[in-house]
C-alpha positions in Angstrom: 5.0 -22.8 -2.9 7.1 -23.2 -6.0 5.4 -23.3 -9.3 7.0 -24.5 -12.5 5.6 -22.7 -15.5 6.0 -24.2 -19.0 6.7 -21.6 -21.7 5.9 -22.0 -25.4 6.6 -20.2 -28.6 7.5 -16.5 -28.2 7.4 -16.7 -24.4 10.1 -19.3 -24.4 12.2 -17.4 -27.0 12.0 -14.1 -24.9 13.3 -15.8 -21.8 15.6 -18.3 -23.4 14.1 -21.2 -21.4 11.2 -23.6 -21.8 10.3 -23.5 -18.1 10.7 -21.1 -15.2 10.0 -21.5 -11.5 8.4 -18.8 -9.4 7.2 -18.7 -5.8 3.6 -17.8 -4.8 1.5 -18.2 -1.7 -0.3 -21.4 -0.9 -3.8 -20.0 -1.9 -2.5 -18.5 -5.2 -4.6 -18.1 -8.3 -3.4 -17.8 -11.9 -3.6 -14.0 -11.5 -1.1 -14.2 -8.6 1.1 -16.4 -10.7 0.9 -14.0 -13.6 2.2 -11.2 -11.3 5.0 -13.4 -10.0 6.1 -14.4 -13.6 6.0 -10.7 -14.6 8.1 -9.8 -11.6 10.7 -12.5 -12.3 10.7 -12.0 -16.1 9.7 -8.4 -16.9 10.2 -9.1 -20.6 7.1 -11.2 -20.5 4.9 -8.5 -19.0 3.3 -7.4 -22.2 2.9 -10.9 -23.5 1.2 -12.2 -20.4 -1.8 -9.8 -20.8 -2.6 -11.3 -24.3 -1.7 -15.0 -23.5 -3.8 -17.9 -22.2 -3.0 -20.1 -19.2 -3.5 -23.8 -19.1 -3.7 -25.9 -15.9 -3.3 -29.7 -16.4 -3.7 -29.2 -20.2 -7.0 -27.3 -19.9 -7.4 -23.6 -20.5 -8.1 -21.8 -17.3 -9.2 -18.3 -16.1 -7.1 -16.0 -13.9 -9.4 -16.8 -11.0 -8.4 -20.5 -11.0 -6.7 -21.6 -7.8 -3.4 -23.5 -8.4 -1.2 -25.9 -6.6 2.4 -27.1 -7.0 1.1 -30.5 -8.1 -0.4 -29.1 -11.4 1.1 -28.6 -14.8 0.8 -24.9 -15.6 1.6 -23.4 -19.0 1.7 -19.9 -20.4 0.5 -20.0 -24.0 1.1 -16.9 -26.0 -0.9 -16.1 -29.2 0.2 -18.0 -32.2 -0.3 -17.5 -35.9 0.1 -19.8 -38.7 -1.4 -21.2 -41.8 
């Protein structure tokens, strides 16, 4: 299935896009998606390990099963003040 991943902040800047699309198996989890994103965009590899994932605007764990009907976002650490 094709999954559209929304990218924010430094993740978006690294890739030069606000969204990428990757292909994963039907029974994929966020861990599977993280590997697919890393394969497609190696520049995100180090960032993925310290980022959070959101599914339908809720933080999720790497064991969360996903579908192509969900909104999925990679949210890197942010700082501010």
